[in-house]
C-alpha positions in Angstrom: -0.9 11.3 20.5 -0.1 12.8 16.7 -2.4 15.2 15.2 -3.1 13.4 12.4 -1.8 12.4 8.8 0.0 16.1 8.1 1.9 17.6 5.2 4.9 16.7 6.5 4.0 13.0 6.3 2.5 13.0 3.0 6.0 14.9 1.9 8.3 12.0 3.2 6.2 9.6 1.3 6.4 11.3 -1.9 9.8 12.0 -1.4 10.7 8.4 -0.8 8.2 7.3 -4.4 10.1 9.9 -6.1 13.7 8.5 -4.6 13.2 5.1 -5.4 11.4 5.1 -9.0 14.7 7.9 -9.5 17.6 5.6 -8.3 15.7 2.3 -9.8 15.9 4.1 -13.1 19.7 5.3 -12.5 21.2 1.7 -11.6 19.5 0.2 -14.6 19.8 3.1 -17.0 21.8 0.8 -19.3 20.7 -2.9 -19.7 22.8 -5.3 -22.2 20.7 -7.9 -23.3 18.0 -10.8 -21.2 20.6 -12.3 -19.4 21.8 -8.5 -17.7 18.4 -7.9 -17.7 17.2 -10.7 -15.4 20.4 -11.7 -13.4 22.6 -8.4 -13.4 25.4 -10.0 -15.5 26.1 -11.7 -12.3 27.6 -9.2 -10.8 26.3 -8.8 -7.6 28.1 -8.5 -4.3 27.1 -11.2 -1.6 25.8 -8.5 0.8 23.5 -6.4 -1.5 22.4 -10.3 -2.3 21.7 -10.5 1.1 19.7 -7.7 1.6 18.1 -8.4 -1.4 16.3 -11.8 -0.2 15.7 -10.2 2.8 13.7 -7.6 1.5 11.7 -9.6 -0.8 10.8 -12.3 1.5 9.6 -9.1 4.0 6.9 -7.7 2.3 4.4 -5.9 4.0 3.4 -8.8 5.7 6.0 -8.8 8.1 5.4 -5.1 8.8 1.7 -5.4 9.7 1.4 -9.2 10.2 3.8 -10.2 12.4 3.1 -8.1 15.2 -0.4 -8.8 14.5 1.0 -12.6 15.5 2.4 -11.2 18.6 -0.4 -9.2 19.4 -2.7 -12.6 19.7 -0.3 -15.1 20.7 3.4 -14.9 22.0 7.4 -14.9 19.8 6.4 -18.8 19.1 6.4 -18.0 15.5 10.2 -17.6 15.7 10.7 -21.4 16.0 9.4 -21.3 12.4 12.4 -18.6 11.7 15.0 -20.5 12.9 13.8 -23.3 10.4 14.0 -20.7 7.9 17.4 -21.0 9.1 18.2 -24.6 8.7 16.2 -24.8 5.5 18.7 -22.1 3.7 21.9 -24.2 4.4 20.4 -26.9 3.0 19.8 -25.1 -0.4 23.1 -23.7 -0.1 25.2 -27.0 0.2 22.7 -29.8 -1.6 21.1 -27.3 -4.6 23.2 -23.7 -5.2 26.6 -26.2 -6.3 24.1 -27.9 -8.9 22.7 -24.0 -10.0 26.4 -22.7 -10.7 27.2 -25.6 -12.9 25.9 -23.6 -16.0 25.0 -20.6 -17.4 21.4 -20.8 -16.5 18.3 -17.6 -16.4 16.1 -19.5 -14.8 15.9 -22.5 -12.2 13.7 -24.4 -14.3 16.2 -24.7 -17.3 18.0 -27.2 -14.9 14.9 -29.7 -14.9 14.5 -29.2 -18.5 18.7 -30.6 -18.8 18.0 -33.4 -16.4 13.8 -34.7 -17.3 12.9 -32.2 -20.6 11.2 -29.6 -21.9 7.8 -30.8 -20.2 8.9 -30.8 -16.5 10.6 -27.4 -17.6 7.5 -25.8 -18.7 5.0 -27.4 -16.0 7.2 -26.5 -13.0 7.5 -22.1 -14.1 4.3 -22.5 -14.9 3.3 -23.9 -11.4 5.8 -20.8 -10.0 3.9 -18.1 -11.8 0.7 -19.4 -10.7 1.5 -19.4 -6.8 3.5 -16.3 -7.0 1.0 -14.1 -8.5 -1.0 -15.4 -6.0 0.5 -15.1 -3.1 2.4 -11.6 -4.5 -1.9 -9.8 -5.0 -2.4 -10.9 -1.2 0.6 -9.6 0.0 0.0 -6.4 -2.2 -3.4 -6.0 -0.8 -1.5 -6.3 2.4 0.6 -2.9 1.7 -2.7 -0.7 1.2 -4.3 -1.4 4.7 -2.6 1.1 6.2 -2.5 3.7 3.0 -6.2 3.1 2.3 -6.6 3.9 6.5 -4.9 7.5 5.8 -7.2 8.4 2.6 -10.3 6.7 4.0 -10.3 9.9 6.1 -10.0 12.4 3.0 -11.6 10.7 0.1 -14.9 8.0 -0.1 -14.0 4.7 1.7 -14.5 2.6 -0.8 -12.4 4.1 -3.3 -9.4 4.5 -0.7 -8.2 0.7 -0.6 -8.1 0.6 -5.2 -6.4 3.7 -5.3 -3.6 3.2 -2.7 -3.3 -0.6 -4.8 -3.1 1.1 -8.2 -1.1 3.7 -7.3 1.8 1.9 -5.3 1.6 -1.2 -8.1 2.1 2.1 -10.8 5.2 3.1 -9.3 6.8 -0.7 -8.9 6.1 -1.1 -12.6 8.0 2.3 -13.5 10.9 1.3 -12.6 11.3 -2.6 -12.1 10.6 -1.9 -16.1 12.9 0.1 -16.6 16.1 -1.3 -14.4 15.9 -4.7 -14.6 17.5 -6.7 -11.9 19.8 -4.3 -11.1 16.9 -1.5 -10.3 15.6 -4.2 -7.9 18.5 -5.7 -5.6 19.4 -2.3 -4.8 16.4 -0.2 -4.4 16.1 -3.5 -2.5 18.7 -2.6 -0.6 16.7 1.3 0.8 13.7 -0.5 1.1 15.2 -2.5 3.6 16.9 0.1 6.0 13.5 2.0 5.3 11.5 -0.6 6.8 14.1 -1.2 9.2 14.4 1.8 10.6 10.3 2.1 10.8 10.6 -1.1 12.8 12.9 0.4 15.6 11.5 3.9 15.7 8.2 2.0 16.7 9.9 0.0 19.7 11.3 3.7 20.8 7.8 5.5 20.3 5.9 2.2 22.6 8.6 2.4 25.2 7.6 6.2 25.6 3.8 6.0 24.7 3.7 2.9 27.4 3.9 4.1 31.8 7.4 2.4 32.8 9.1 2.1 29.2 9.8 -1.4 28.1 10.4 -2.8 31.6 6.7 -2.7 32.2 6.3 -3.8 29.0 8.3 -7.1 29.2 6.4 -7.2 32.9 3.4 -7.3 32.0 3.7 -9.7 28.5 5.8 -11.9 30.9 3.3 -12.3 33.4 0.9 -12.8 30.6 2.8 -15.7 29.1 3.0 -13.4 25.2 7.4 -13.9 26.1 7.1 -17.7 25.3 9.3 -18.8 22.6 9.1 -22.2 22.9 6.6 -25.1 22.2 7.7 -29.0 22.5 4.3 -29.9 21.8 3.8 -33.0 19.2 0.0 -31.8 18.5 0.1 -31.2 14.2 -2.6 -28.4 14.1 -0.1 -26.2 16.0 1.6 -23.8 13.8 4.3 -22.9 15.9 6.0 -25.5 18.2 9.6 -26.3 17.7 8.9 -29.3 15.5 6.9 -27.6 13.5 9.2 -24.8 13.2 12.5 -26.7 12.4 11.2 -29.5 10.9 8.3 -27.5 8.6 9.7 -24.3 8.5 12.9 -25.6 7.2 11.5 -27.2 4.2 9.9 -24.5 3.6 12.3 -22.7 3.5 14.2 -25.1 1.2 11.4 -24.8 -1.6 10.8 -21.2 -1.3 15.3 -20.2 -1.9 15.8 -23.6 -3.4 13.1 -23.8 -6.1 11.5 -20.5 -6.8 12.6 -19.0 -9.0 11.9 -15.2 -7.1 15.1 -15.7 -4.6 16.6 -18.5 -6.9 17.4 -15.4 -9.3 18.7 -13.5 -6.4 21.3 -16.1 -6.0 22.0 -16.0 -9.6 22.8 -12.4 -9.4 26.0 -13.5 -7.3 29.6 -13.1 -8.8 29.9 -16.8 -7.7 28.8 -19.7 -5.9 30.6 -19.1 -2.7 29.4 -15.5 -2.6 25.2 -16.8 -3.0 26.2 -19.2 -0.5 27.7 -16.5 2.0 24.0 -14.6 0.9 21.8 -17.6 1.7 22.8 -18.3 4.8 23.9 -14.8 6.5 19.9 -13.7 4.7 18.8 -16.3 7.2 20.3 -15.2 10.1 19.1 -10.9 9.3 15.6 -12.6 9.0 15.5 -14.1 12.4 16.7 -10.6 14.1 13.8 -8.6 11.8 11.1 -10.9 12.7 11.9 -10.9 16.4 12.2 -6.9 15.8 8.6 -7.0 14.2 7.3 -9.8 17.3 8.5 -7.5 19.9 6.6 -4.5 18.2 3.6 -7.0 18.6 3.7 -7.8 23.0 4.2 -3.6 22.9 1.1 -2.6 21.0 -0.6 -5.6 22.8 0.7 -3.4 26.4 -0.4 -0.1 24.5 -3.9 -1.2 23.6 -4.7 -3.5 27.0 -5.4 -6.1 24.6 -8.2 -4.8 22.8 -10.1 -7.2 20.1 -9.5 -5.6 16.4 -12.0 -6.5 13.3 -8.7 -8.1 12.1 -5.2 -8.4 14.1 -3.7 -6.4 10.3 -5.2 -3.3 11.1 -3.4 -3.4 14.6 0.2 -1.7 13.9 -1.0 0.5 11.5 -4.0 2.1 13.1 -1.0 2.4 16.2 0.8 4.3 12.9 -1.9 6.5 12.0 -2.7 7.4 15.2 0.0 7.0 17.9 2.9 8.3 15.5 4.7 11.8 16.5 4.4 13.7 12.9 6.5 12.8 10.5 7.5 9.3 12.2 3.7 9.0 10.8 4.8 9.3 7.2 7.8 7.4 7.9 6.0 4.3 9.0 4.1 4.4 6.2 7.4 5.1 4.0 8.3 1.7 5.4 5.1 -0.4 4.9 5.4 1.1 1.1 8.6 0.3 0.8 8.3 -3.7 2.4 5.6 -4.0 -0.5 7.4 -2.6 -3.7 11.1 -5.0 -2.7 8.6 -7.9 -3.1 6.1 -6.7 -6.0 9.0 -5.3 -8.0 11.4 -8.4 -7.5 8.0 -10.5 -8.4 7.6 -8.9 -11.3 10.7 -9.6 -12.6 11.7 -13.3 -11.6 7.9 -13.8 -13.2 9.2 -11.8 -16.4 12.2 -14.5 -16.3 10.0 -17.3 -16.0 8.1 -16.4 -19.0 10.9 -15.1 -21.5 13.2 -17.7 -20.7 10.8 -21.1 -19.6 7.8 -20.3 -22.3 8.9 -17.6 -24.9 12.6 -18.8 -26.3 11.6 -22.1 -26.3 8.6 -21.6 -28.2 10.1 -19.1 -30.2 13.3 -21.1 -30.6 15.6 -17.2 -29.5 19.0 -17.0 -28.1 18.9 -15.0 -24.5 21.1 -12.6 -26.6 18.4 -11.6 -29.0 17.2 -8.2 -28.9 13.8 -9.8 -29.5 14.2 -12.0 -26.7 15.1 -8.9 -24.3 12.1 -6.9 -25.3 9.8 -9.7 -24.7 11.1 -9.7 -21.3 10.1 -6.2 -20.9 6.5 -7.2 -22.4 6.0 -9.6 -19.8 7.4 -7.5 -17.2 4.6 -5.0 -17.9 2.2 -7.8 -17.9 3.4 -9.3 -14.8 2.7 -5.9 -12.9 -0.6 -5.2 -14.2 -1.7 -8.8 -13.6 -0.3 -8.5 -10.1 -2.1 -5.1 -9.1 -5.2 -6.8 -10.4 -5.1 -9.6 -8.5 -4.8 -7.1 -5.6 -7.8 -5.4 -6.1 -9.9 -8.6 -6.4 -8.8 -10.1 -3.2 -11.1 -9.5 -0.2 -9.9 -9.9 3.5 -11.7 -12.9 4.8 -10.4 -12.1 9.0 -7.4 -14.2 8.4 -4.0 -12.4 9.2 -2.8 -12.6 5.7 0.7 -13.7 6.3 -0.9 -16.9 6.9 -3.1 -16.5 3.7 -0.1 -16.0 1.6 2.1 -18.7 3.2 -0.5 -21.3 3.0 -0.9 -20.7 -0.6 2.6 -20.8 -1.2 3.0 -23.9 0.9 -0.2 -25.5 -1.5 2.7 -26.1 -4.6 5.6 -25.7 -2.7 6.4 -29.0 -1.7 5.7 -30.5 -5.2 8.6 -28.1 -7.0 11.0 -29.3 -4.4 10.1 -32.7 -4.6 10.7 -32.4 -8.2 14.0 -31.0 -7.9 14.8 -33.8 -5.3 14.2 -36.7 -7.7 16.2 -35.0 -10.0 19.3 -34.1 -8.5 18.8 -37.5 -5.4 17.3 -40.4 -7.7 19.1 -40.9 -10.9 16.4 -43.4 -12.1 13.5 -41.3 -12.4 12.4 -39.7 -15.6 10.2 -37.3 -16.9 7.3 -39.1 -16.1 8.0 -40.2 -13.1 8.2 -36.1 -12.0 5.4 -34.8 -13.5 3.5 -37.8 -12.5 4.9 -36.8 -8.8 3.8 -33.4 -9.0 0.7 -33.7 -10.8 -0.4 -36.2 -7.6 1.4 -33.8 -4.9 -0.2 -30.9 -6.1 -3.8 -32.6 -5.9 -3.3 -33.7 -2.7 -1.9 -30.9 -1.1 -5.6 -29.3 -2.5 -6.9 -31.4 0.0 -4.9 -30.5 2.9 -4.8 -27.0 2.1 -8.2 -26.6 0.8 -9.6 -29.3 3.5 -12.0 -26.5 5.7 -13.1 -24.9 2.8 -14.1 -28.1 1.1 -16.0 -29.9 3.8 -17.8 -25.9 4.2 -19.0 -26.7 0.4 -19.4 -30.7 0.7 -21.1 -30.9 4.1 -20.8 -34.7 3.3 -17.1 -34.7 3.2 -16.3 -33.2 6.5 -15.8 -36.6 8.7 -13.9 -37.4 5.8 -11.4 -34.6 5.0 -11.3 -33.4 9.2 -7.7 -34.9 9.8 -6.8 -32.6 6.6 -8.2 -29.9 8.1 -6.2 -30.6 11.2 -2.6 -30.0 9.7 -0.8 -26.6 10.6 0.3 -24.8 7.7 4.4 -25.1 8.4 3.4 -29.1 7.7 2.4 -28.8 4.2 6.0 -28.6 2.3 7.2 -31.6 4.0 3.9 -33.6 3.4 3.6 -32.2 -0.5 7.5 -32.5 -1.0 7.0 -36.8 0.5 4.4 -37.4 -2.0 5.9 -36.2 -4.5 8.7 -38.0 -3.9 7.3 -41.3 -3.2 5.1 -41.2 -6.4 8.2 -40.5 -8.2 10.5 -42.6 -6.9 7.4 -45.8 -7.4 7.0 -45.2 -10.6 11.0 -45.1 -11.9 10.6 -48.3 -10.0 7.1 -50.2 -10.9 7.1 -49.1 -14.6 9.1 -49.7 -17.9 11.6 -46.5 -18.8 10.5 -44.6 -21.3 13.3 -43.2 -23.8 14.8 -40.1 -22.1 13.6 -36.8 -23.8 16.4 -34.0 -22.2 20.1 -34.4 -21.5 21.4 -35.9 -17.7 23.4 -33.7 -15.8 
């Protein structure tokens, strides 16, 4: 057991924060305009885009919450991650070719070309609201281990807010200055740091448990915690083969094909082939990474003897603070910070891109290469950085693993967004009216599915009616939302007269 958080640990963290900030400012010091700021002039090599995608979707949730899932369960989450690979393959060959037909900065530009400006604005706003809510939760998760450290040195009530503000401020600095280039290259460093942290935890756990990993795996296997497949047809179970491959596949198609956060990185690739290589390769890397952190959770379960904690998200941070050797504690905390900063910086940049290109430019009539557009993009970067930090300060822990909370928020609107893209690409008869109607009804319906328990608690008379919705596990949300959006859109296009098209068909 270590001697607590030492000066050496503090030096490691400060050195990481300073190094990341300096790197981000340096690589992004020359910005030629708005397109360069948001898609790096389409000059990022595929392997850098690959690790940027991995780092962006990892966040602190993977580092903190995924070990917690294995701690209270088994390896079943890998079924969902396997679905992620299938979803990425779908994006690579169904959606990416369309995205590379023109010089676009945001993916929602295509919806204006296909349907009209109103569809572009609506989908972009839906993305911005969803991304801001989900990533505020992710930033909150990052502050958990930092607050555990500071809680012994400053009043507990100030530990969490101070952690959130410091991390938010550092991330905003290099994202504001460096744009997408800074985001991608700092994410390379951040991915290396948190993967090294995960491997370090594996080594320390092996040394901390008598008998090492042989004993850990034997004990975990006897308790059924190494189970990885569940062929149950129960839709209330999140970690089954069917929920994973089908539901996880649709979730990945939405997050990587209809969410500006990931698509913006793909649009920074040199060409379509490199973008396809990056997105499919990222799925394979993510699978290995998730397996790593789930195994950490299994080791923690043996180490703590299955002890019950207030929240599963505090299990790994507590091990880091109490058990890691001096110096490695600082590395592990830096790894958690790295995972969070990668997601936060990417979110800030993508939110600013959507605000600039989907809202500001159509309203003002300015071009992408106008210096005023570039200045507006930076102002939006600063504004979104403040908004995400403020959202994290407002979030309150409800005892549910934050990875489930964040994925539930994202799944709430992802189905509608993916459904609109499918309508645009695969149903030529659909018009702007049909797309907006399908998206609106899809999101409204998913509100009852995702928030059925909360609605039932607020209105007891609706508990029985909402019961079937409350049983649906989160991996199915995107498939349901996509299906509803497409069914409504297709039905509207068939049943009602076609209004005059307001956009230019692709």
